[in-house]
N, C-alpha and C positions, 0 to 999 in steps of 0.2 A: 377854730378853737376846739380843743378836745378837753372834756372834763370827766373826772371820776368822782362820784358823790358817795361818801360813806357816812351814814348816820352813826355817830361815834359816842362812846362813853367819854372819851377824851382824845385829844391830839396834842402832842408836845414835840418841840424840836429844840436843838442846840447847834449853833454854827460850829463847824470844825475847821474849815479853811475857806479862802476867798478865791474866786476865779477872776480872770482879767475883765470880765463883762459884769462884775458885780455892781449893784447900785449902792450908793453911799447911804449908810444907815446910822442911827444913834445906837449907843452901847445897849440901850434897854431892849432893842430888838434882836440881840444876839441869841436870845432864847425866848421861848413863849409856850403857853399852854392854854387851851380852852376846853372846858368840860361840857358834856351833854350838848353836842353841837353837830351841825352838818359840815363835815370836812369836804372841801371841794379842791381836788388836785387839778391843776390847770396847765395845759400846754398851749401857748399862742403859736398858731401856724402861719407859714408863708401864705400871703394873700389876705390874711385877716385885716379888717379895717373897722371903723367905728360902728358899722352896721351889725357886727357880731355882739356888741355889748348889750343891746336891747334883748336879743334872742337868748343870750346866755343868762341875763338877768331873769327873764321869764321862765327859763327851764329850772333855774335854782329856786325861784319862788314857788313853782308848782311842786317840786320835790319837798321843799320845806313845809308846805301845807300838808302834804301827805304824811310826813313823819312828825308833824307838829313841833317843829324847832324854829326858833327865832335867832339862833346864833350860827353864824357862818364863819368858818375858818378857811381862807384862801391860801392854797399852798402851791407855789410854782413847781411843776414837775415835768421836766422836758422829756422824760422817758415815755410819755404817752403818744409821742409822734416822732416820725423821722423826717418831717418836713417843717422845720421850726422857723418862725419869723426872726427877723433881725432883733438883737437884744434891746435896742432902744425902742422899737415898736412894741415888743413884748411887755416892757416895763410900763410904757404909757397906757397900753390897753388894760393891764392888770390894775393900774391905779384908777383908770376910769371905771372899771368894773367894781372895784372896791368902793369908790365914792358913790356910785349909783345904789349899791347894796345898802350903804349906811343910812339911806333915807327911810329904810323900813326894818333893818336888822341890826343886831349887835355884831360887829365885824372885826376879825383879826386877819392880818396877811403876813405870811412868812416872807422874808426878803428874797429878791431875785438875785441869782448869780453866785450863790454860796453852796459849798457842800455842807449838808446838815445831817446829823443823827436825829431820827425821829421815831416816835412810838405812836401807834394808833390802835384804839380798841373799838372794833365794830360790834354793833348791837346784835346783828345776826338775824333780824326779821326779814320777811320777803322783800321789803323795799329798802333795805339797809345798804345795798350795794348796787349802784346804777351808773351807767356811763352815757355820755352824750357827745355827739359830734355836731358842732354848730358851724354852718357855712355862711360866708358873707352873702347879703342879699343879692339874688340874681346868679348865684353860683351853685352848681350841684343839683338844681331842680328848676323846672319850669312851672310857673303858676299861670293857668290859662285865664283868658279874659272872661270865659264863662264862670270860673270859680269867683273871680272878682265881682262879676255881675250878681252872682248868687248872694254875695254878702251885701250888695247894695239894694237889690230889688226887694220891695216889701210885698209879702203875700197876704192874702185874706184866707182865714181858716174857718172851715165849716164842718159840721157833721151832716152827712147825708143819711137820713134814717131809712128804715126798711120800706116806708111808704113813699120814698124818693122826695122827701122834703128837705130842702137845703137850709140848715139852721146854723146861725153864727155859733162858733164853738163855745163862747162864754154864755150862751143862752140855753145850751143843751143840758138836759137832766141826765147825768152819767150814772144814776142809780141803776145797778145791775150790769154796768158796763165798765168795770174797774180797769180791765186791760186797755180798753179804748181811751179811758181817761189818762192813764199813764202814758200811752203813745202820744196823746195830744199835748200833754204837758212837756214831754220831751222834745217834740218837734217845734212847738211854738216858742219855747225858751232857747232852742238851739244849744242845750247843755250837753256837749259831746264829751268833755273830759271826764275821766274816771278818777275818783278820789280814794277809792278802796279797791283792794284786790278781789275780784269777783270769785265766787266759790269754784267755778269750773277750772280755775288755774290749779288749785290744789288737786282736784280730781285728775286732771290731765297729766300732772306730774306723778302722783302717787300710783296711778294705774300704768305708768310707764308708756304713755301714748305719745306725748310730745313735750318739748321743753324749749326754753330760750336758748339761743345760741350766742354766746358772748363773743365768738370770733367773727361775727357778721354784723351787718347793720340791723338795728332794732326793727322788729316786725318781720324778720326772717328766722324761721324756727327750725329746730332739728326734730325729725320724726323717728321714733323707735319702731321696731317691727310690728307691734300691736296697732299702733297709730296708723302706719302705712296700710295695714290690712283694712282698717275701717275706711280710710280714704279711698282705696281702690274699689271697695265694694260700693261705696256711694257713687264713685265716678262711673262704674260699670252700670249701676242701676239707672242713673239719669241718662247716660248715653244710650242705653237700650230703649228707653221710653222715647227719646228724640228720634232715633233711627226708625222705630216703629211708626212714628208720626209722619215720617217723610223727609227728615233731615239728611243731608248728604255730608258725610264727615270729610273734613279737609285738614291740612296742617300748614301753618304759616310761621314766618320768623318772629322772634321775640323783640327784635330791634329794627328801627326805621330811621331814615335820614330826617333830621329836623329841618333841612332846607327843601325837602321835596315840596313843590308848590301846592299840591292838593292836601298833603298831610299836615303841613304847617298851619293851613287855615282850619283844619278840623281840630287840631290841638287846642285852639282858642275857643272852640265851641263845646268842649267837654269839661265838666266841672271836676277836675282832678289835678294834683301835682304830679309831675313826671320826673323820673330819674333821667339824668343825662350821662351818656358814656362817650368816650373818645375812641376813635379808631384812626390812628395816624393824626392828621390834622382836622379830621371831620367829626362833627358832633352827631350823635344818634340818641334817640330816646327809647327807653324800654316800653313796650306796649302795656297799656292798662286794660285791654280787652282784645277780643279777636277782630275788632272792627277793621283795622288798617289792612291787614292781609286779605280779609275777605272783600273789602271794597276794591282793592287793586285787582283781585282775581276776577270779580264780577265785571269790572271795567273792561277786561280783556275777553270776556265771554261773548258768544253770539247767542242771544236769547230771543225766543219767539213767544208770542202771547200764549201759545199752547203749553209752554214750559212753566207758566205761572199758576199758582204760587211756587216760587223757587226758594228752597231753604238750604242754606249752607250752615254747617255746624262745626265747631272746634271745641275741644276740651283744652283750655289754655293752661298748661302747666309750665310756666307760671305767668300770671299777669302781675304788673307792678304799679303801685301808686305810692307816692312818698307822703304818706299820711302824717299828720302832725304828732309829735311825740306824746303829748299829753293824752292823746286818744288811743295810743297803742297799748293794748293789754291782752294777754292770753291769745285766744283764738277769735275774739270778737272783731278786732280791727287790725289788719296786717298790712305790711308793705309788699309781701309777695304771697299770692294766693292762687288757688285753682278755680277758674271760672268756666263752667260750661256755657258757651256762647253761641246763640243761633241768630242768623239774620235772614229774614224773609222778604222777598220781593213780591209786591202785589200791584196789579195794574190800576186800581181805583181805590178811592177811600171806602166804598162799600165792601170791596174785597179785603181791604186792610182791617176793617172793623170785624169782619167775619173771622179772619185769622186771629185777631186779638181775642175774641171770645173763646175760640178753641184752645189757644195757648193759655188763657186764663184757667180753663178747665183742667188742662194738663198740670198746671202749677198747683191747683187745688188738690188734685189726686196725689201729687208728690208730698204735699204737706200732710195730708190725711194719712198716707201710708207710713210716714215717719212718726205719726201721732204727736206732732208739734203744734201747740196752740198758737195762733197768730192773729194779729189785728191787720185790717186792710187800710191802706192809704192810697188815694188816688189823686193825682195832680193834673190839673187842666189849665190850658190857656182859655180864658173866659169865653172868647168868641166860639171856640170849638165846643165848649160845653153848651152854650146857647143854641148852637146849630145842630146838636146831636142828642137831644133829650131822649129820643126812642132807644138809641144805643145805650145810654146811661141806664134807662129802665131795664133793658135786657140784662145788663151787667148786674144790676142790683137784685134781679130776680134769682140770679145764681148765688149771690152772697147771703141774702136773707137776714141781714143784720146791719146796724149802723156802721159807717165807715168814716174815716177822717178825710176831708178834702182840702187840698191846698189849691187856691185859685190865683192865677197870674193875670194881671190886666194886659201885660205884654208878654211876648214869647221870649224868655231869656236863653233858651237852648234850641236844639235842633228838632225837638219833638213837641207835639201839641198836646199829648197826654201820656201818662204812664201809670201803672199801678205797682204797688209793692206790698208783699206780705211781710209784716214786721213781727219779730219775736221780741217780747218784753222780758228782760231777765230779772234776776233776784235783786238787782240794784236799781230797778226801774229805768234801765237804759234800753232803748229800742234799737234793733238791728234789722236792716232790710235783707230778706232772703229772695224769694221768687220775684221777678219783675218783667214786665213787657212794656215797650214804648212804641209809639207811632211817630216815625221820623219823616219829615216832609222836606228836608233840605239836602241830604247827603248824596242821593242819587244824581242830582244835577251837579253838585260840587265835584263828585268823582266820575261824572260822565258815564253813569251806569244806565244803559238803554235796553229797550226790547222793541222788537218789530210787531206792530199790531196787525189786525186782519188785512189791512190795506197795504201792508209792507212799509208803513211809515215808522220811523224811530220815535219812541216816546220815552219819557222818564217815568219809571214806576215809583210807588211809595215803598218804604221799607220799615219792617218791624225789628226791633232789637229785643231778644228774649234770653233770659237766663231762668230756666224752669225751676232750678233748685236754688239759684244764687250760689255764692262761693261755697265750695265743698268744706273748707275749714270752718266757716260760719255755721254750717249745718251741724257739725260735731259740737261746736260751742253751744248751740241751742239744745242739743241732746243732753249734754252734761249739766247745763243750767236747769233743764227740765227735771233731770234726775235729782238735783238738789232741791228744787221746789217740791217735788214729790216726797222727799225725805222729811221735809218740814210737816208734812201731813201724816207722818208715821209710817210711810212706805219705805222699803229698801231701795236705794238708788240702783238703777240698772240701765243698761243699754238695750235696744231692740235685739231680740234673739239672733236675727240674721247678721247683725253687726257685732255681736260679742266675740272678742278674739278667741277665748275658750268657751265653747258652748256647753260642754260636758266635762266634768272632772271626776275621775275614779279615785276613791280613797280606800285602799286596802287597810283593814283594821290592823293587821300585823304583817311581818315579812313572810309568814307562812301562806298568806293569801295573795302574794305578789304574782306568782305564775298564772294563777286563774284570772287575776285582774288584767293581766296583759293580754290574755285571750279575749276578754270582753272588750278591751280597747281596740284590738284588731277588728273585731266584728263590727263595732259601732263606727269606726273609722272607715270601713268599707262602704258605708252609706253616705260618704261625703259630709260627715259631721265632724266638727272640730273638737276633738277629744284629747285630753291629756291625762296623766296619772301622777299622783303625788306618791312617789316610790321611796320617799325618805323614811328613815327609821325613827319616826316621831309618834307621839300620842295622837290618837284620832281627833281629840279636841283641838289640838294645834292645827292639824290639817284642815279641819272644817273652818276655823277662824281665818286661815290664809286664803281659802277658797272664797269666803265671804268678802275679804278685802279685795280680791280680784273680780268681784261682781260676777262670778260664774253662775249662770242661770239654773243649771242642773248639776247636783252632786249625787254621785252613785257611791254608796258605802258597801263594801264587800267584806262580809264576815263569814263565819262558819255556816250560819243559817242560810245565807244566800247561796253558798256553794252547794249545800245539801239540797236545797229546794229548787235550784236552777232559776232563781228569780233575781231581779234587781231592786235594791232599796233606793228609790228615787226621792230626792229632796228638791223641791222647787223654790227658787228664790223669790219668784213673783208673789206667791201666796203662802209661802212657808209650809206647804203641805208635804206629807210623806206618804208614799204608797209603794207596794210591792207588786211588780209586774214583770212579765217576760221581756227578754231582749227584743224580740220581734215587735211586740206590742209598743214598746218604747220608741223604737226606730220609726215605726209607722206613724205614731202620734206626733213625734218630733218633726218628721218630714212634712207633715201636713201643716204645721205651724210656720214653715219657712218656704212653703210652695210658691214658686214663681220668682223667688229672690235669687240673686247671683251668690255664688259661694267661692271661696278660695281655701287652700289648705291651711292648717295650723301654722302661724308665723314663727313659732318657737319650738325647741325640742320637745318631744312628747313627754319625756321624763323630767319632772320638776328638779330632780337631784343634779342634773347636768346643765341647768340654765344659769347663765351669767346674769348679773344685775346691771341694769343700765344707769341706775342712780345710786 
């Protein structure tokens, strides 16, 4: 079933003629109108059955809550799909949906099988136009047994304080730990769905970084040049850090056979929903991480104890998880995302714990360099926690502050412990970034072995690590951080090395343009992303536009600057202004971005010849 939801000032229709599949109706239904309603245009598709009613009802209910409307107008609209159900099935399911909605809403339904003239007035806010595709249960996705287990298994929640005392979360004093309190509330209540549009969505659109793609499945986004630049820089930075650490980069397919004997078992051990695609008569699933390809690659390798620890790494562009619709918003939770994914083989648990500590440090360094504030969550199987207190103490000596602990009495997944660095946003929603897991199952499941000193084959342990977490989610955290900083009176901005335009030159008038272009060439030669506002506009307008683009440094070029051979530099970070030479500016700038990857300006240098993407 496909639906188009429009928050409407009104929807009205009038029947013009009847088709051969029209349902019988009373004269009173030949026209109709509803005001201030959620208009739901519906196409019932081939294969739809009773199972779609509940999911469609839930989708409509979620949207109605978001737009605060208790009035629903169902409007049959075959043009939403080219795979329509038989008319009798369509009418039955529409009536069933109508009856279910009537239990909680005021409902109208336009009749099926008639040509109708209609008018609709859309309210025009960010949530006023939404589309959904609802599949019958068991079709279009696979829900793993681990995900079902996650919903069944009850956890115990604690706070592990800096002195390594394990305190029940409801007994802990969260004074001075507001972020940890928000993370705890979020995790304990399992409140994943978003009722408001988070601020980073407006930022990502207005800055022309990334936007929704109506032509794709929800959670698959379109990326504009400036957004692609930020993604590639983040990807390069995390990849460089992993290669320096000893990761060996590989590349693997994005789809795998759902009937592969090893892979099908692992599917049910990972808590995620998978996309299913067809190739001929065979079903394949889209990967949700680099696990599958790396497992099969390691299965075929000849590995000696001398080769351990062995680290394979892939930047998966893309990984796919069919997240639930109510959780999809902006960059926070997607269905297609970029995951830097490393898997490490270790011969023993002691070696695995040592690797875990080193990868934890690598993750800490990543978060600190991005200047993202985070809260730590650690999840243990209780028996592992009880047997590894010294390891826990070592970990806490690095963190030096209280963390959230989830304790399982039994092991629901393939790992015995994992940590997550969580960012808490402006809506108090938490999102995991960096993570490392200790896996005790999958080397045996995939028959990954190494030869020990005596030449005997053994199964190693394996660590799963994403040092940064999803690249898209890093940008979400940076944009939300910028919003939170703006609430403190600071100007929102991105880190200098990630800013699409790092320097903008503003000639006061056209007579300063030629000189300004020479400055641009000089600064650009130092691998600094610099552009020029060469439009014939007032200086105040150019400054305001540079502010809207979050440009870190603005250089104003007037007669005085030309006469004195200096630059008038305006800093966004502290709103300071100073006059310095070009060489002094370049040297100072390059020191600020030292060690960071760089790429050329993603757009034309001249503002006057740039197309708008929105």
